[in-house]
N, C-alpha and C positions, 0 to 999 in steps of 0.2 A: 433551592430556596426561591420562593416566589415573593415578589413585592407587590404591594397595592400600587395603583396609579399615583396616589399622593406620595408614597415613599419613593417611587421611581423618579417622579418629577423633582423632589427634594434632593435626591442623590445626584441627579443629572445637573441641577443648578449648582450644587456644591462643588462638584468636580469641574464643571466647565466655566464657572464664573467666580465663585468665592475663593477657591484655593489658588488659582493663578493671581488674582488680585491681592490676596494675603501675602503670597510669596514676593510679589513686586513691592508691596508696602514694607514688608520686613527687610527686604534687601536695601531699600533706601534708608530706613531707620538705622539698620546695623552699620551701613557704610558711613552715615552721618555721625554716629557716635564713636566710630572707629573700633567696633568690636572685632577682636582678632580672629574670631572663628566664622566670619561672614561667608567666606568662600566654601568651606566644608558644609555649612548649613544650607547654602543655596544649591550645592550639588545634590545633597540628599533630598531636599524639598522638591526640586525639579524632577529628580528621578522618581520620587514617590508619585508626583502628579502625573507623569507620563505612564507609570505603571497602572495607576487607578483608571486613567482615561482609556488605556488600551484594554484592560479587563472589562471595563464597563461597555465599551464599544463592541467588543467581541461577544459579550453576553447579549447585547441588544441585537446584534446581527443574527445570532443563533435563535433568539426569540422570534425575530421577524420571519425567519425561514420556517418556523414551526417545530424546531427541534426540542 
């Protein structure tokens, strides 16, 4: 699957800026309102963020090497 430069930039921005900020925002909101499932949500959200960041970085590394 090939991405255009615009798609790549949007994906990179989303993974590196938007998702971490959204996870922090939601953790504060959920803790503030006392939502009982805050911890499981955060564990899943952070795991997803790490997974996406790793896959994205690996793809970027392979692309830069010309594979």
